[in-house]
N, C-alpha and C positions, 0 to 999 in steps of 0.2 A: 503491499500499502505506498504510494507517493504521500509526502512530507503535505501535511496543509501549508506548511511558507512555500511549495512551491507553487502553488496550487494557488495562493496569493499574489505570487509575484506573476505569474501568466497572466491573472484575469485584472491584473492593476489600470487605469486610464494615467499614464503618462505623468500627466500633466495635475494629475491630482496626483501624486505617487507618495508625497511627503503629508497625505492628511489621512493615512490608512493607520489600523491599529502596526504596532508595531510590534508582529508576534515572536519576531526572532527573541527579543529583548525581553519578551516577560516569558518567554523558554529559560531565557540563561537566568533570570530573576530567580523564576522558580525551583529551576535546578539549585541553584547558590543554599537557598533556604531549605530545601529536603537536605542538601550535604549538611548543614547546619545542625539543624535536627539529628542526622545519624549521628554524627561528632557524637553530642549533646545526650542520648542514648547507650552510647557506647564509653561513655564517660560512666551515667551512671551504672551501668553495669560493671564495672571494671572498680567503683570506690565501695567503699564498707558502706553496709546498710546503715551505718551510727549517721555517718555523713549526712548521705542522702534522705533518711529521716530526717533530720535535722533541717536541713536546705528546703524539705518540703514541708515543714513545720513551718517556717518562715515566710514562704511562697502562702501556704495556705491563711497566716494574719495578716498577711497584705492582700490577700482576694477581700476578708470578713472587712476591711477599712475600707478599700474601693467602693465595696458595695454597700456599706451604711452610706461614705459620702454622696454615692449616684443613687443613692434611695432620696434621701436629702434633698438632693438640689433637685429630681424630679417631681417630689410635693411644692419645693418652691413655686418650681414653674406654676402647676396647676393651682397653686392658691392665687400666683402675681398673675392671671391669665389675660391679662389686659392689652393694650399696644403696649404699657411702660413698664411687661413686665420682663422678668432676667430672662436674655436669651438662653436658648435651648443649650449652646455651644459653652458658653459660659457656666453653667445649670451645671452640665453633666463633666465630671471631673476625670483628668484622664486616669489610666488604669497600669496597672504593676507588672511591671514584665511579668512578675514571678505567676500573674492573677490571669494569662493571655488567654491559655484555652477557656476557660469557664466564663472567665469577666466578660469576653466576647458575646458570649452568646447570654449573659445578664444583661448586657447594655442592650443587644436586642432584645429582649422578652422586655423589661422594662420602661424602656420608654417608645415603646409601640400608643400607648394612650396618649403618653405628653408629643407624638408626632400627628397624630391625628385630632389635637386639642389645637394644635398649631398650624392646622394645614391653613386654615380660613386666612389666620393673620398674616400669613407668610406669602399664601397664594398670588396679594399683588408684588409681591415683589422677585417675583419666578427669572426673570431675567436677567438678574442682576447679582454680580461674583459666583453664576453657577458653578459645579463640580463636575457632575454625572448627571447622566437623564436616568430617575428609579421610576423604573414603572410596571407594577403586578400587573394579573390578568385582567383585575377589574378597574385597572385605570387607562385600559386600550381604548382608543378611540374608535367607534366604527364607523366606517367608511363604505360605502355603498355608489351607486351611479345616482343617488342624490344628493350627494354631499356638495358643496357651492366648491368653485374651483380653488379652496384652499386659499384665500386673500393673506390671511394669518396663519400660515401653516404653524404647527407644535411647539412652542417654545422649549426652550432646554429649561428643565425644571433647577430650580438652586436644591443641591446638595449638600451646601454648607451645613445642612439641619439631618438629612435623610444620612447622608456618608458618616454620621457618629455615629449610625446603628449599626456598621460593622465595619467602621475603623480599629484598627487594632494599637490603641493608642497607652503609652507608660507614664509612668513615673516615677523617681528614685526611689527607688527598694534599700534594701539594706546594705549590702553589700553591690550596690550600683555602680558599674561604670560611666553610669552619666553623668555625676555629680565630678566626674575628674577632669583636668583638664588636656587638653591634647596630648601634651608630652607622656606626662603622667599612665596615660590610658593606653599610650604605644607601650612605655615600659614595663607597664604590668602585662601586656596581650604578651608579649616576648617573654617576660621571664614564667610567665604559666605555662607556654609551649614548651618552655627548656624544660620545664617540672620543677622550675623553685619557688612557684608559688603554692599557698596550701590548698589541699584538696577541695573541701568547702571553699576559696575562692574559684578555680579551674570551674570547681563545677557552676559555683553562679556566673560566670563569664562565658558558658558555653549556654546557658541559658537568654543569657542578655545579647548574645551573640544571634542564635536563631530567634529570637521576636525581630531584633533590628532587622535580617535579611527578610523574616513576613513583612513585617512594616511595610518595606519597601516594595516587597510586591503589591501590597495593597493599595499604596499610594500609588507606585505607576500605572497598575487597572485601573484604578479611579482618575487619574490623568489621560489617557488614553480613549477610554469609554466618553470622557467630557468632551476630549481633542474632535475627535469623531462623528459627537453629536451635535456638537457646535458650529462645523462645516457642512453637515449635509442638512440642519435646519437655513444655515445660509444658502447655500445654494438652491434648500428646497423654496424658501421665498424669492429667491429671483425668477428659479424659473415659475414657481405660481404669478410672479407679477407681470413677466414677459405674457404671459397664457392670455390674464386679464386684457392687456393692453392690446392685445392681437384681436382677440374677441370684441372690445370696445369699439378698436377702427374697423371689425367687418360686419356689426352688426344689423347691418342690412341685408350682408347676405343669408343669414339665417331666416330675415323676413323673407325672403326672395325664395329661400328654399320651402318653407311654411305653404307660400302660396301657389308655388309648383307643386308640392303635393297635397292639395289642395284641388287643384285641376284637375290632375294625376287621377285623386278619385272622382272627382264628377265626371269627368272623360269616363273611367270606368264604369260608374253606375248608367250613364248614358249607352253603353256599350250594350250594359246586360238587359236595359228594355226591348231592344232593338230587334228586331228579328233578323233570322237567318238571312233572308233574301239580303236586307240590308247592310249585313254583318260582310255578302259578301260584295256585295257592289263598295262596297266603302273601302274593301283591301284593294279591289281591283284598282280603285280609281287611282287611292294612293301610290298600286305599283306602276301605274302609266304616268304619274308625275311624277315619280324618284328623281331621276334625273333633271329635271325642271323646275327643281325648286331649289333652294337652299334655308330651307328653315330648319334641318334637322343638324344641320354645318356649324351656327349661330345662336346665338344667346339670343332670347326677346327682346324688344324695344326699353322695356322695364330692367330688366336684368343688367342691359348695357348703360344704361343712364345710372342706375346703382354704381357700377364698375365706374366709371366715371366720375363720378362724387367721392365714392373712394382715393382714387389715383389721388387727386387736391385735396383731399384734407384729410389722409392718412398722418402718420408718423413712420409710417414703412414706407423705403422708398420703392416705390416702384416704376421698373423702366417704362415707360410707356411712352411709343411715339407720337408724333407731332399730327395733330387731326388734319384728312386731307378734306379740304371741302368740296372737292369735286364729286358730284351725286355719283358717277362713276363708277368711283373707287371705297363710293363710301363702307357698302357690307364686307368689301377685302380688307379696310380699314379698322375697322371696327373686329373681325374677327380678329386679326394679327393682334389687335391691343387685348383683344381680349386673354388670348392665348400667352401674351407675355403677363399679363394681369394676373393670371391662374398661376404662370410661372414663378414669379414674384412670392405671392403667399402662399405657396409649397414649399419654396423653399424657406421660408422665414418658421413653416411651420414643423418641416422635416428638422431644422435644426432647433428647438422646444423641444422635441420629440426624441431626439438623439439621447438630448443632457439630460429628459427626467427619465430615459432606457439608463442610459449608464449611471444615473444616480440608485436608479433603483439596484443594480449590481455593485454598487458602490458598499450599501446598505449590506446588501445580501452577504459579500465580502467578508466586513468587519462583523457582523452578526455570527457567521458563523465562527470567526476565528474567536469572537469574546466565550461564543459556548467551547469551543474545544477548550480554550483553555482555563476557564472554568469547570470542565470536566477531569482536566489533567489533576488541579489544585484538588479536588475532590478524592482523587485516587492517591494523592501523596499525602494529605493528612484529614484523615479520615473522621477527626474529632472534630475540622470543620467544617464536614462536610454542607454544603448547602448556602456558607458564604454570600458568594457572590450570584446566587441564581437569581434574584433578583434586579441585578444590577447586569444593564446590557444596553447597548444604542439600539435605535431604531430601526424593524426589520421590514423597511422599505414600501410597507404598505401606501404609504397616501404617494410616492413617487408613482408607483404603478396604478395608484387612482388618474394623478394626472395624465402618463401617459395612455389610458385607454379613454379619459377626456377627449384627449386631443386628437385619436382614431378615430373617437365616433362624431366630432366634427367633421374633418379630413372626409371619412364618410359620406357626411350627407352633404357637403359641398362638393366634389368631386367624384364620390363614386356610385352614386344613387343609393345611399346607407349599404354597401355591401361592406362589411366590417373586414372580413378575409382581404378582402382587393384594397383597401386601407391599409392594412396592416403590410399586407407585401409590397405596395410603393413606398410606405413610409421608413421601411428597415431596406436603406443600402445593400446590395447582396456583392459588395468589395468586401473580401476579405482576407485572409492572412494567405499569404503563398500566391494570392490569385493575378497578381500583380503579373506586366508583361516585363520581362528582362529576358537576358541572353540564353540561357536553360530554354527558354519556350522554340528558341532557333534552333539550338540543340535536340528539342525533342521533334519537334515537327521533320528535318530530317531523314534523323533514325528512324520515324514512322516511318516516311516516305518507302526505307528503305525494308524495311519489313512488309509493305504494304506487298512489291514485287516482288519478294522473298515468299510469301506467303503464296502468291499470283502462280510464280515457279514453280513451288510443291504440289498445289491442287491441279494444276492443267497436268504437268510431267509426270506425276506420281501418280494420282488417281483418274484423272480423266483421258489421258492417254492411253493409258495402259487398259482401260476399262473399253476403250474404241476399239485397244488390238487387240482383245480378247486376254489378254494377259494378267497376270497378279499385280494388284493397287497393293500399295505400300499397307492398307488394313489387312492386308493375309500373309505378310511377312511375320516370322516368327519374335521378332521383337520388337512388335508395333506397340504391344501391352507398356512396355516400358516408356515407350514415348506417350502414349496414355493418359499415364502417371503424371509424367513431369510435365503434362498439359494441361491436367487437372490443379496442381500446386500453382503453374503460369495464370492459369486463370484468375487462381480466387487473388492472387496478386494483383493481375488488373481489377478484377471486380472492387479490392478492400480500396487500392485509387480514384476508384471512381464512388467508394462510399465516402471519406472524407472528403473528398469534393463539394458532395452534396450536404454532409453535414456540412462544411465552412460558410458555404453560400447561402443557405438558410438560419443561418446563427445558431444550431443544435451543437451545442460545447462538448463533443466529441472528449475530450481531454479531461473536462471536468467530471463527466460520467464516470468514465474508465479509468480514472485517475491515473490516468499516465503523467509521467513527468516531463517537462514541460521542453525540459534540454534534451529531450530525444525525441522530438517531434519530428516526422518529416512534412513536407508541404505536397498536397497532390503532385505538384511538377516532378520535385523528387522520386515521389513513386513511380511515377509514368517514365520519367528515365530510367530508371531503376528497372520496370518491365519491360522495355523496351531492349534493353540490352542482352536480357534474360532471353527475349522471346528471339534477338537475332543468334544468337548461339543454338536455340532450340531449335530455327527452322533449319540453319546452316547443316546442325549435323542428321538433321531429318533429310534434305538434299544427299546428302555425303553418302548416309547409311547406305539409300534405297539405289543412289547411281553406284555405288563401288560394287555393289552385288547384283545389279542386271544387267541381262544380254547385251545391253549395248559398247559395255565395256568401254567408258569415255574416261572413266578416270583407274590409276595405272593401281596394280593389287599389291600398292608398296603398303599399304597398312590394309588390315583384316577389318571387315565390316564390323564385326563385333564389338572392336574398338573404340564407332561412336556414339551406340549405346550406352558403352561403360564409360566413357567420359563426360556423357548427359547426363550420368547418374552422380558422378562426381563433383561436377560442375552444380549440380542442384542442391547437392548436399552443404557447398561450399557457401551458396546463396544462402542456406537457413540458418547458417552459423553465426558467418562473417558480416558485416561486424560487428564484433561479439560488445560492443557498448548496446548494443541499440535490438540484436538478439536474445541477449540475456534476459529480458522482462517476459517476452513471449516463450523461452524453455523454462523460465518459473511456474509459469502460469500453467502451462501444459503440464509440471510436475502433480500443479496442485489440482488440475482434471483429473489427472490419473488418480490420486487421490481424494479422491471426491466422499468420501466416508470419512475421513478424518482434517477434511477442513473445512472450514465456514465459506459457504460460496459467494464473496463478490458480485457486485453485478460486470463484470465483464468476465468472469470467471464463469457464468452461465451463459454467456454470449458464446464466450470460445465454445463450449460444451452442445451449444446449439448450430455451433459450426462443423461440430466434428459430425454431426448425425446430419448434415449435408453434405457430408465428402467418405462416405460410407464406399461408393464407387472407387473414387482416388484410392481409399486403403488397402481395396480387392486389389488394383493393382503393384501398390507398392511395394504388397505380398506377393505379387508373383516376380517380381523384379528383384526382389532379396533371394527367393527360390532360383530365379534366371541367372544371377550372377552365382554364388552359393555351389548350384551344380557346375558350373561350368560353361553350359550352354552357350554362352555369349563367345566363346571361342572356337564356335561350330561355324562355318558359312553358310548361307542357304543353299548352296547345293545340295552340300553334306547334306543338309538334311534332309530335304529332297530323298535321299539314297535310305537313308537312316528310317528304320519302320515305325517305331516307338519315340517321335519325337515331343521332350517333354514330357516323358512319364511320368512322372513326378507329379504333375497337373492333373491324373489318373489317379493318383492313388489314395486309400481312404480317409488318413491322417490331413491331407487336403482337401479332398472334395466334402468332405462330410463331418470333419471336426474342424479346420482350420478357417475356411470361408466362411460357413456360420457363426463364427466366435467374432469375424471381422466386423460381420452385419450387427450384432449384437449389442458389441462391446461399446458401441458412441451410445448405443441410445442406454445399455443399464449406466453409463457415467452419469446422464444426464436423471437418469432414473433415482440415483443416490444425491445428486446434489438438491433433488426436491427434498429425498427425504431426511437428509439432513440439515437442510432449510428447516423443515419440521419439526425438528430435536432446536434449533438455537430459537425460535421464535413462536411454537404454540401457537401454532395458528392450522388451523387444517386446510381452511382455503384461504387462497390458491393451492396451497403445496400437495395434501394428498388428490386435488383432481387434478393437478399437472403429473401428478407421479404419475395418476390413472391413464393419462394420454401416452405416458414412454410405454405404461405396460403393454397397452393396447399395440402398438407399434410391434412389442416384440413376439406380442403373441403371432405375429403376422409374419414376423420373420421363420421364427420358433415351425411354422406350418409346413412354411416353406420350404426350409432345412430336412423335415424327415416326411417330407410330401409318400417318397414312394415307398416308406413301411407303411404307409396304412393302402393302399393302393390294392392289395390281396386281399386286406381284411375288412375289407367292405362290403357287408354283406348284400346290399343292394345294387351292386354292380356284378359283372357277369365280364371278365377278363381272358381273351385270348393270347395263352403264355407262349411263344415260339422265338427260334432262333431269328435272327437276321441274318439277311444274306451273307454279310460277312461273319460268320461266326463268332471270331475275335468282336463283335463292336457290343455283343451283349444279350441282355431278353429285351426284345418289344414286347410292352403291354400295350392291347387292344383295348379298347371299353367298348364293350358292348350293348349298356346300358345307360342307365343315369344316374351321373356321379355325384350323390348328393355330398361325398367332402367338398366335391370342386366348389360348391355350389354355398357350402356353409364361408368354405375361406375367402369366396369370392363377399360375403354378407360381410365376413370382417372384416375383408379390405375396406369396401365400400364407408361402411360406421365407422371405421380408425380414420378413415380419408376425410370424412365428415366435420369428427369431433376435430382432428387437429387444423380446420380449417375456419370452425367456430371458435374454438382459443383464438387463432391469431387473429381473428378481427376484432372479438369482444375486448382479451381481457391483455392482448401484448400491445395492439393501437389504441386500443381503446377509443374502436369505433363502435358504430351499428345501435347508439342510442337513437332514438324513435323521437326524443326532444330535440336534439340538435338536427335533425335531417337525414337520421341515422349514420350521421358522422359525430363529431367529440367536439369539446368545446373547446374555445381559441386554437385552431389548427394554427401550424408553424409554415407550412405550403399555400402557397398562393391561390392555386383553384380546385374545384370539388371535383374533378374530373379525374386530375390525378388516385385522388382516394380512392374510386368507385374503378377506375380502368386496374392498380392494384389488387384492387380486392377481387375482381372477374381475373384476370390473370392468378391471381395467389388459387383458387378456387380447380383452375387447370393443373397448376403444377402443383399441390398437393397429391395430386391421386400418382402423377409421376413419379414425388418423392419416396413416396411409400413404394410403388415399384421398385426402384431403385436397393429396398431392404431385402426384397427378395433375391436369395442366393441363386446363379447362377445354375441353369439347366432341376430346375427346382422342378416341372412338369407342370406348372402353372401352365393353364389356359391364357391368361392376360399377362403371364412373361414377356416382355419386350423382346424383339432379336439380338447375338450379339452383336449385330453393325451399329445399330442405334446406340448400345450403351456409353459411343461419347458423347453424342447428341445428350441424352440424358443424363448425363452426368452437369454438362454444361450446363442445363434448362434448370436440374436442382441447384447450381452456384449462383446463377443468375435470381432464382427465388430468394434464395438466403440474403442474395444483396438488396434487394426491393422489401423484404421483410425488416432489412436490420433500419432501412429509412424510417419508417412508421415506426418500429420497436423504441428508438432512442427519441425520436420526436416525443412520446409516450410520455420516456422515466421523462425529459427533462421537463416537460408538464408538470407531471403528476407522478410524489416519489408514492410510486407503484406498490411496491413490495418492500418499502423500507428499511432499504439498504445506505440511507444517510440519515444521518442525525438532522437535521435542515435539509425542510423538504423542497424548496428553495434552489433553481437553479441559475446561475446568469450566463446572460443570452453570451454566444461567443463574437467578441468584439477585432478588430486588430488593433492591439491599448500598447502597443510598443515592447512587447515583453522580447527579451533575450531568447530565443529558441532556438535549438539547436542551428536551422537554417538560417537563420540570421548570419553565422558564423562562418557559414558556405557559400560562398558567392563565387560562380564562374567569370572570371574577365573575358571581354570579350572578346579578345584580341587570341585566347584560349578557343575560344567555343569557334570563330573563325579560323582560327591555324586547323583544327580540326575537319572541319569543311571542307576544305582546303585539298588537305592531306588527303581525306575516305573520297575525295571526285575525282581526284589525280591517280587514285589507285584504279577506281572505274573508268576513265578514260580512257587507261594504258590497257585493261584486260581487253576492254572492249575493241581497239584499237589491233591489238596480239590476237585478237580471236575473229577479225573483219579481213588481215591479212594471212592469217591459216586456211581462212575457207578458202580466200581468191586463190591462194597456192594450191589447194587441195585440189580445185573444180577445174585451172590450167592442167595440172598434170592427166585429169580423166579426159578431157576434151584435143589432148595433145593425140597430133596422126601419129601413128605406127613406123616404122621406116618400113619397105618393100623387102623381102625376102628373096635370097639368090635362087630357093628354089622356085618362088611364082618367076623370076624370070625365063627360068628353064623352060 
């Protein structure tokens, strides 16, 4: 799990960086306080019991004295409760360091009534000299769509009094070091640490040091909360004022929108009253006059007049053109002016909206930081547990309300009330790593090379051979090796595409997956790596096929089996190196494999789901391991054709009936265990046990496929004609002459499992299918509804394809896919998992569905100038250009050499032979 400090740095707004919680500083102080208490406890364990008892008695006496002083001070406040009463901070005495644990609790308990009594008196001065915002659940402001635009945002409450309830203060005790001068205090510390001081003094010093460090943590915590809350309140006030000013300047637009809505409502009412003939006639007339009218392209005269008034009176600068008095250009001039006005208003609204959204992110990160540091405090100092529970900054709900209201205004003015369209337009899609640079040029020309090689492989190794009636590359002995590497390569491309979509639509996958921001690649970097791997893959495929073909275009200097072997080694290298980037992945895979013993995080469940989609890939990886271990890669294709038993191990019982079914079951078993472990950790039957049941059904389909041949001869309702095939060594042929009830039951189970998985995808994983939201979900992050409905339809079909991948090969199922379609089904399932991940992370971003995070809200993913790994890895332009020039030169040289050799060969064929002497005779 990545440290929260890294998450905080990743999500900081650069210009506000000094206003965030200093999380590392608080951690450091808390660590020093912990070491002080550990040293004190060590002294207590080493010292004689008499000394410890004596010091304890002295501390208890000071506790009682402090408690009596405190109670007398509180009673003085209660009796003098008017405006001239004694201030609470003066009436409550400082507590002795010896009474730290219990006195702090006593202070909290005894001053609660006094605080409530003085709340009204101090409410008028809440903005002066405040230290921290302290809010209980009962004090939370209820905010909804009817809340005003926060003209007076929540104030920073004065905590000069409230911090007294939790401040761990002290007064000079019997042997306190506080009364000493600085030099004497230092000398005393040195002598005590050297062992020259008395045991009693050393123990008192240990208590003092521990209390000093703990008091420093408390003061620093309060100062950080005050700093954050003060900045948040100032920015919230600024955003609110700008929003009010914009609404005041454009108030006429709201009136115009209301009138427009009213006219639309009246028009709909009139249309409803019309008959069918009138409706068809009006529709026909509107279609005929569509190209001859410009009513749909310009605003009505009343709205244009209001826009002109806004341009002259608004405090916002609108870039409007000078009005042309010529009547022929009046409509064009008004249309242009309208567009310029709309653009200016949109820019102003976008700026306010972005600030409000960033402010919401700011509050989320700080709120989470204080929650986490308070949790660390509770674990470290259990005797003070809950001391900082009620002291935290604002959770950002008010900033979110401002952003929502801005979305509503934008939707009413420019999107005909469509909130989703407004949300999509107001959030800029420019994200991290999506800017144009030289790496995109590098990616572009390499991608062009991949396309040319892919066409060559497809034409020469597949279509050309099929036309001539020869075996294509799919029939070669090492083809499963290439298919396995292709599956891993395809997922690399799909992962880059996923990162691109998440980044584009502000889904904070780095935060949700708890990645280390220093080791995160941009989509461009991922695509660059994938292109390099694709080039190597296509070149190996082409060389393998051409070397072992009848064309003999390539010399037999390298055995054909060396190419799949090299591809395997290259794939292993890409999976391991660079180790700094791959290490977290392998750690996560190890934790997934130990699902029963490791509490699953959101990323671990995501990896488990991906594994369930890679069943075909794992089967081919198993085949490749056996292919290399058996030494079959050293045998050429021609020798394979002479050998009667090719890959005999693939027909062995241990491989066909044990290893392959286990490979099909293993990913489902891991995911099943994750669900059970999640149930053990949370105690929630739903959704954990229901999700486990989904994977149990899928395992049942796989088990039936694995042991289907065992049931063929025992089905009493079927009659099987058992005979030898034409090739006696091919095995027994089962010819069903009746109705196969087992096949019907298996198919029914297959359909039920697929539908159950599909419903779980839509309703649970994506949060869609809610009738109250038009069978979608609340506050969607993708702009168009068609995206959701299209993916839901595609997932229904591809879910059935996924269950087909769980059936072992040659299982006997009538609905089993042919072997030549296995590569296509593998890619389709990886594609389904990719589009599934888009909406799965969107749902997790919007709602903490399974409680993986302590704080439910997640900041949006903005370009905040954080120092990611890819900010340190820029490709210089001259290096990219040099690479382009070198590769282009090689291509031109090889092409020219090929043309020269072809012309030379053609010249030899066409050259006439000299006449022989025999012909002359």
